[in-house]
C-alpha positions in Angstrom: 45.6 69.2 -34.4 44.4 65.9 -33.1 47.0 63.1 -32.8 45.8 60.3 -35.0 47.2 57.0 -34.2 47.6 55.0 -37.5 46.5 51.4 -36.9 46.4 48.7 -39.6 43.7 46.1 -39.3 45.2 42.7 -38.9 43.2 40.4 -41.3 44.9 37.5 -39.7 43.4 38.1 -36.2 40.1 39.3 -37.6 39.7 36.1 -39.6 40.5 34.1 -36.5 38.1 36.1 -34.3 35.0 34.3 -35.5 33.9 30.7 -35.6 30.5 29.1 -35.9 27.7 31.4 -36.7 24.1 30.3 -36.3 21.7 32.4 -38.3 18.4 33.1 -36.6 15.9 35.0 -38.8 18.3 37.8 -39.3 17.5 40.5 -41.9 19.5 41.0 -45.0 20.6 44.4 -46.0 21.5 45.3 -49.5 21.7 48.9 -49.1 24.4 51.5 -49.0 24.7 53.9 -46.1 24.9 57.5 -47.1 25.8 60.5 -45.1 22.7 61.9 -43.5 22.0 65.4 -44.5 20.7 67.9 -42.0 21.2 71.5 -41.3 23.2 72.6 -38.3 21.2 74.1 -35.5 21.3 77.8 -35.5 20.9 77.9 -31.7 24.0 78.3 -29.5 25.4 74.9 -28.7 26.3 73.3 -25.5 29.8 72.5 -24.6 28.6 70.1 -22.1 28.4 66.5 -22.8 30.3 63.5 -22.3 32.2 60.8 -23.4 29.6 58.7 -23.2 29.2 61.4 -25.6 29.9 58.7 -24.8 29.3 57.1 -23.3 30.3 57.3 -22.5 29.8 60.1 -21.2 27.9 63.0 -21.4 27.2 65.2 -18.7 27.5 68.7 -19.5 29.9 68.1 -22.3 32.6 70.4 -23.2 33.9 70.9 -26.6 37.5 69.9 -27.3 38.5 73.5 -27.6 41.5 74.7 -25.7 41.6 78.3 -24.5 44.5 80.1 -22.9 44.0 80.7 -19.1 42.5 84.1 -18.4 41.6 84.5 -14.8 40.5 88.1 -15.2 38.2 87.4 -18.2 36.3 84.2 -17.5 33.6 84.5 -20.1 33.7 83.1 -23.6 31.6 83.1 -26.8 29.7 79.8 -26.6 27.9 80.6 -29.8 31.0 80.1 -31.9 30.1 76.5 -32.6 26.9 74.7 -33.3 26.0 71.7 -31.2 26.9 69.5 -34.2 30.3 71.2 -34.4 30.9 70.7 -30.7 29.9 67.0 -31.1 32.4 66.6 -33.9 35.2 68.1 -31.9 34.4 65.8 -29.0 34.4 62.8 -31.3 37.8 63.8 -32.5 39.0 64.1 -28.9 38.4 60.3 -28.6 40.3 59.6 -31.8 37.1 58.5 -33.6 36.3 59.2 -37.2 32.8 57.9 -38.1 32.0 58.0 -41.8 28.6 59.5 -41.4 26.8 62.1 -39.2 24.2 59.4 -38.5 23.2 56.1 -39.9 20.5 57.1 -42.3 20.3 54.5 -45.1 18.7 55.0 -48.5 17.2 52.3 -50.5 16.8 49.8 -47.7 15.2 46.8 -49.3 15.0 44.6 -46.2 11.4 43.2 -46.1 9.0 45.1 -43.8 7.2 41.9 -43.1 10.2 40.4 -41.3 9.8 39.5 -37.7 9.9 42.5 -35.4 13.1 41.3 -33.9 15.8 39.4 -35.9 18.7 37.9 -34.1 21.7 35.7 -34.6 24.1 33.8 -32.4 27.7 34.4 -32.9 31.0 33.4 -31.3 34.3 35.1 -31.0 37.6 33.3 -30.6 39.0 35.0 -27.5 42.5 34.5 -26.0 43.1 33.5 -22.4 40.8 32.0 -19.8 37.6 33.6 -18.7 36.3 34.1 -15.2 33.4 31.7 -14.8 34.1 29.8 -18.0 35.8 26.8 -16.5 39.3 28.1 -17.4 38.9 27.9 -21.2 36.5 30.7 -21.8 32.8 30.2 -22.7 31.9 29.2 -26.2 28.7 29.5 -28.2 27.7 26.0 -27.0 28.0 27.1 -23.3 26.5 30.5 -23.4 24.6 32.6 -25.9 26.2 35.6 -27.5 23.6 37.3 -29.7 23.5 40.3 -32.1 20.3 41.5 -33.5 18.1 44.2 -34.9 14.7 45.4 -33.6 12.4 47.1 -36.1 11.0 50.1 -34.1 7.2 50.6 -34.4 5.8 54.1 -35.1 8.8 54.9 -37.3 9.3 55.1 -41.0 12.2 52.7 -41.0 14.2 52.7 -37.8 16.1 49.5 -36.7 17.8 49.3 -33.3 20.9 47.2 -33.0 21.9 45.3 -29.8 24.2 42.8 -28.3 23.0 40.3 -25.7 25.4 38.2 -23.7 24.2 35.4 -21.5 25.9 35.2 -18.1 29.1 33.2 -17.9 28.2 32.1 -14.4 24.5 31.5 -13.9 22.4 32.5 -16.9 19.2 30.9 -15.6 18.9 33.0 -12.5 21.2 35.9 -13.1 19.5 39.3 -13.5 19.0 40.9 -16.9 20.9 44.2 -17.1 20.7 46.8 -19.9 23.6 49.2 -20.4 23.0 52.6 -22.0 25.9 54.7 -23.3 25.6 58.4 -23.3 26.7 61.1 -25.7 24.0 61.7 -26.6 24.7 59.7 -29.7 27.4 57.2 -29.0 27.3 53.5 -29.6 27.2 51.0 -26.7 30.3 49.3 -28.0 32.4 51.9 -26.2 31.4 50.3 -23.0 31.4 46.8 -24.4 35.1 46.9 -25.4 36.6 49.4 -23.0 34.5 49.1 -19.8 32.3 46.2 -18.7 31.7 44.0 -21.7 32.9 40.4 -22.0 35.9 41.3 -24.1 38.8 43.7 -24.4 40.6 44.6 -27.6 44.3 44.0 -28.1 46.4 46.3 -30.2 46.4 43.7 -33.1 42.5 43.7 -32.9 42.4 40.2 -31.4 40.2 39.8 -28.4 40.8 38.7 -24.8 38.4 38.0 -22.0 37.5 40.7 -19.6 37.7 39.1 -16.1 35.6 41.9 -14.7 32.9 41.9 -17.4 29.4 42.4 -16.1 28.3 39.3 -17.9 29.9 37.4 -15.0 27.1 38.7 -12.8 24.3 39.2 -15.2 22.7 38.6 -18.6 23.6 41.9 -20.2 22.3 43.9 -23.1 24.2 46.6 -24.9 22.0 48.8 -27.1 22.9 51.3 -29.9 20.5 54.1 -29.3 19.1 56.6 -30.0 18.4 55.7 -33.7 21.3 56.6 -35.9 24.1 55.6 -33.5 26.4 52.6 -33.7 24.9 50.0 -36.1 21.3 51.3 -35.5 19.9 53.0 -38.5 16.8 54.4 -40.2 15.6 55.2 -43.7 14.3 58.6 -42.8 15.7 61.5 -40.8 12.3 62.0 -39.1 13.1 58.9 -37.0 16.0 60.7 -35.3 14.9 61.3 -31.7 14.9 64.7 -30.0 13.6 64.0 -26.5 13.3 61.4 -23.8 9.7 60.5 -24.7 10.9 59.1 -28.0 14.0 57.5 -26.5 12.2 55.8 -23.6 9.3 54.6 -25.8 11.8 53.0 -28.3 13.7 51.3 -25.5 10.5 50.1 -23.8 9.1 48.7 -27.0 12.5 46.9 -27.6 12.4 45.4 -24.1 8.9 44.1 -24.7 9.9 42.4 -27.9 13.2 41.1 -26.4 11.5 39.4 -23.5 8.9 38.0 -25.9 11.7 36.5 -27.9 13.6 35.3 -24.7 10.7 34.3 -22.4 13.0 32.3 -20.1 14.4 35.7 -18.9 11.2 37.6 -18.6 10.7 36.8 -14.9 14.4 37.5 -13.9 15.2 40.6 -12.0 15.8 43.5 -14.4 18.2 46.5 -13.9 18.9 49.6 -16.0 22.5 50.9 -16.0 24.6 53.4 -17.9 26.7 56.5 -17.6 27.0 60.1 -18.6 24.1 61.3 -20.7 22.4 58.1 -19.6 21.7 60.2 -16.5 18.8 61.4 -18.7 18.0 58.1 -20.5 17.9 55.9 -17.4 15.3 57.7 -15.2 13.2 58.3 -18.3 13.3 54.6 -19.2 12.7 53.5 -15.6 9.7 55.7 -15.4 8.4 54.3 -18.7 8.8 50.7 -17.5 7.1 51.6 -14.2 4.2 53.1 -16.1 3.9 50.1 -18.4 3.9 47.7 -15.5 1.3 49.7 -13.7 -1.0 49.9 -16.7 -0.5 46.2 -17.6 1.0 47.1 -21.0 2.3 43.9 -22.5 4.9 41.8 -20.6 5.5 42.7 -17.0 9.2 43.7 -16.7 10.5 42.7 -13.4 12.4 46.0 -12.8 14.2 46.1 -9.4 16.4 49.1 -9.8 18.6 51.4 -11.9 22.2 52.7 -11.5 23.6 55.9 -13.0 27.4 56.3 -13.3 28.9 59.9 -13.5 25.6 61.0 -15.0 24.0 64.3 -16.0 20.6 64.2 -14.2 19.8 67.5 -12.4 21.6 70.4 -14.2 20.7 73.0 -11.5 22.7 71.2 -8.8 25.4 70.0 -11.1 26.3 73.2 -12.8 26.3 75.0 -9.5 28.8 72.5 -8.2 31.4 73.0 -10.9 33.3 75.9 -9.3 33.2 74.2 -5.9 34.6 71.0 -7.3 37.3 72.9 -9.3 38.4 74.8 -6.3 38.5 71.7 -4.1 40.7 69.9 -6.6 42.9 73.0 -7.2 42.0 73.5 -10.8 41.2 77.1 -10.1 42.0 79.7 -7.5 39.7 81.1 -4.8 39.5 84.4 -6.8 38.5 82.5 -9.9 35.9 80.5 -8.0 34.4 83.6 -6.5 34.2 85.3 -9.8 32.4 82.4 -11.4 30.0 82.0 -8.5 29.1 85.7 -8.5 29.1 86.4 -12.3 28.2 83.1 -14.1 26.2 80.9 -11.7 23.2 83.3 -11.2 22.4 83.6 -14.9 22.7 79.8 -15.3 20.3 79.3 -12.4 17.8 81.7 -14.0 18.1 80.0 -17.4 17.5 76.5 -15.8 14.5 77.8 -14.0 13.1 79.2 -17.3 13.8 75.8 -18.9 11.8 74.0 -16.1 8.8 76.3 -16.8 9.0 76.1 -20.6 11.0 73.4 -22.3 11.2 75.5 -25.5 13.7 77.6 -23.7 16.0 74.7 -22.6 18.3 74.9 -25.6 18.9 78.6 -24.8 20.0 77.7 -21.3 23.0 75.7 -22.7 25.3 78.5 -23.7 24.5 80.4 -20.6 25.4 77.6 -18.2 28.3 76.3 -20.2 30.1 79.5 -19.5 30.7 78.1 -16.1 32.4 74.9 -17.3 34.4 76.5 -20.1 35.6 79.2 -17.7 37.1 76.5 -15.5 38.8 75.0 -18.6 40.2 78.4 -19.5 42.1 78.4 -16.3 42.9 74.7 -16.0 44.4 74.6 -19.5 44.7 71.2 -21.2 43.2 69.1 -18.4 41.3 66.0 -19.3 37.9 66.9 -18.0 36.9 63.2 -17.9 39.9 62.5 -15.6 41.7 65.5 -14.1 44.7 63.4 -13.2 45.5 63.4 -16.9 46.3 66.0 -19.6 44.9 65.9 -23.1 47.5 65.8 -25.9 46.4 68.6 -28.1 42.8 67.8 -28.9 43.2 64.1 -28.1 41.9 63.0 -24.6 41.3 59.3 -25.2 42.1 56.9 -28.0 39.2 54.5 -28.8 40.2 54.0 -32.4 40.8 50.2 -32.0 37.0 49.7 -31.5 36.1 51.7 -34.5 38.7 49.8 -36.6 37.5 46.5 -35.4 33.8 47.2 -36.0 34.5 48.6 -39.5 36.1 45.4 -40.7 34.0 43.5 -43.2 34.5 40.1 -41.5 33.4 41.5 -38.2 30.3 43.1 -39.8 29.5 39.9 -41.6 29.7 37.9 -38.3 27.3 40.3 -36.6 24.9 40.4 -39.6 25.0 44.1 -40.2 26.2 43.6 -43.8 27.0 46.9 -45.4 25.8 49.2 -42.5 28.7 51.4 -41.4 29.5 51.7 -37.8 28.9 55.3 -36.5 30.8 55.4 -33.2 29.3 58.7 -32.2 26.6 60.7 -34.1 26.9 64.4 -34.4 23.4 64.5 -35.9 21.9 62.7 -32.9 23.8 65.0 -30.5 22.5 68.0 -32.3 18.9 66.7 -32.4 18.9 66.2 -28.6 20.1 69.8 -27.9 16.7 70.8 -26.4 16.8 67.8 -24.0 20.1 68.5 -22.3 19.1 71.0 -19.6 15.9 69.2 -18.5 15.9 67.9 -15.0 15.2 64.1 -14.9 15.6 63.8 -11.1 12.0 64.7 -10.9 10.8 61.3 -11.9 13.0 59.4 -9.4 11.1 60.0 -6.1 8.0 58.2 -7.3 10.2 55.2 -8.2 11.9 55.3 -4.8 8.5 55.4 -3.0 7.6 52.2 -4.9 10.7 50.4 -3.7 12.8 50.6 -6.9 16.4 50.6 -5.9 18.5 53.5 -7.1 22.3 53.7 -7.1 24.1 56.8 -8.1 27.9 56.4 -8.4 30.7 58.6 -9.6 34.5 58.5 -10.0 36.2 61.1 -7.9 38.4 62.5 -10.6 35.8 63.3 -13.2 35.2 67.0 -13.7 32.4 67.0 -16.3 29.9 64.9 -14.3 31.7 65.2 -11.0 30.8 63.4 -7.8 30.1 66.5 -5.9 27.3 67.7 -8.2 25.8 64.2 -8.2 26.0 64.0 -4.4 24.3 67.4 -4.1 21.3 66.5 -6.2 20.9 63.1 -4.6 20.9 64.8 -1.1 18.6 67.5 -2.4 16.0 65.2 -3.9 12.7 65.4 -2.1 11.2 62.1 -1.1 9.9 60.5 2.1 13.4 59.2 3.1 15.3 62.4 2.3 16.0 63.4 5.9 17.2 59.9 6.9 19.3 59.7 3.8 20.9 63.0 4.6 21.6 61.9 8.1 23.0 58.5 7.1 26.6 57.8 8.0 29.2 57.8 5.2 31.0 54.5 5.3 34.0 53.0 3.4 33.2 50.9 0.3 35.6 48.0 0.4 36.3 46.0 -2.7 38.1 42.7 -2.7 39.3 40.5 0.1 42.2 42.7 1.2 40.1 45.3 2.9 41.2 48.1 0.6 38.9 51.1 0.5 37.6 51.6 -3.0 35.3 54.5 -2.2 32.8 55.9 0.2 29.1 55.5 0.4 26.0 56.3 2.2 22.5 54.9 1.8 19.0 54.7 3.2 16.2 52.5 2.1 16.3 52.0 -1.7 18.7 54.9 -2.3 22.5 54.7 -2.3 25.3 57.1 -3.4 28.9 55.9 -3.9 32.0 57.9 -4.6 34.6 55.7 -6.3 38.2 56.3 -5.5 40.9 56.5 -8.2 38.4 56.7 -11.1 37.4 59.3 -13.6 34.3 59.5 -15.8 34.3 55.8 -16.8 34.4 53.9 -13.5 34.3 50.3 -15.0 37.3 51.2 -17.2 39.3 52.8 -14.4 38.3 50.5 -11.5 36.9 47.3 -13.2 37.1 45.1 -10.1 35.4 47.6 -7.8 32.8 48.3 -10.4 31.9 44.7 -10.9 31.7 44.1 -7.1 29.6 47.3 -6.8 27.1 45.9 -9.3 27.0 42.5 -7.6 26.7 43.9 -4.1 24.0 46.4 -5.1 21.9 43.8 -7.0 22.2 41.3 -4.1 21.3 44.0 -1.5 24.8 44.0 0.1 25.2 47.8 -0.3 22.4 48.6 2.1 23.7 50.4 5.1 22.4 51.3 8.5 21.4 55.0 8.9 23.9 55.5 11.7 27.2 54.0 12.6 31.0 54.5 12.6 32.6 55.7 9.4 35.1 52.9 10.0 32.6 50.3 9.1 32.9 48.9 5.6 30.9 46.7 3.3 33.1 44.1 1.6 31.7 42.8 -1.7 33.3 39.4 -2.0 
């Protein structure tokens, strides 16, 4: 049974968390969220995706089932759970309990003739000093903290929720960064409060400044997407997305409207970032932005690059790497490894090849390939597959309940302008709807972007199993583009974060492509290594990560 940490919401600190609120054309909602009804998929579900099933994570996401080690019988029945059932188990492993499967709202009486984007400025009272804030922490008068809804076109009633934080340091010239959480189906607030947002949550639900928030280096957007996740909602189930075409079009349309509403940022450099299942979202969105720019659709978005952290991008390379990574980290024995490679990898490769030829077969590839991952867990026992240095306690691998409690408080919701919309931390319905998208290879759209000079950074924490660095390194090295040979031949050099010369990882790059393995980090690099993650972002955006194609491995790049 999951360990549920009982936490009481401190009305005292919640009431102190907000001060002046400036209302800017924000929609009113006098509707009641009701649990979305949808039938469970009858197809076998994937055990693969991340925290960003979340964020956080999502790469081939494993359900929170625990099997007894059985080295001689490595297979399991992956059809025991639907995708939705697996999503619900994953959500519980994070100590999250969303009230609804997705945010589908009945009787939404907000006016359809409202502006396409409606936004409000808000401010949090935050304890402690903030980096870049003159010692006292930025206020609403210094920098803009915004929350808003975007009414998605070509939908029956979908509205996308977002946060926008102007940079604490140099909002005028700082790049605009968008962060996409994975899942699929988890809200961006997981990253906002636990990874790289401006704030961290205290146990009493008060807030403190995050000295390594990415808003110190950028003007940053956190978006709840696809529709139905976080505070984003719709009035009709047909608006729930099932593929990257719908997801990327929604995000592209949002960015067009965002820059229209914030024209002073339209010419700033723009970067797409995220982790886990965002290994799908990010290349798809980057390709959509590139296409829009090329075809002169609307506002030109000054996209300079994108970064994927511990992502699921190329399933063929990444599933094949599971047994090798597990053997190298001593999660399984050599005999276990050899059995998996001989018995389970070939059927997975065949299933992925069939998926590439016919996307209608992609959902069927999930149970076949997830046998590989689950077989490793059968042997490894209660390992936390997001960070193999840790063990899960029963079904509980992380405790993100503070965030859910904070965002469920009425005073918080009022300050953000979401009114009576419930916060859905992770949506099992969205997860289920995207089942046919999971095994599709999105590496295929990246070479054209590289050839056009778009910078690409792939990074991964060394202790993540589910979207491990080895699988990511393999697909990056195997990607066919004009610089492939020189990238493969490039020297691996230390990544040095801070002024002390400490090695924070190892990296190689050529031209616009860079790969970075981050030391002492699991699936969520900005949570585990916040300083290194921030300096990685800064160095990459400023061009300081570029390395020579040859040179001593003792050479390092210090991002200070």
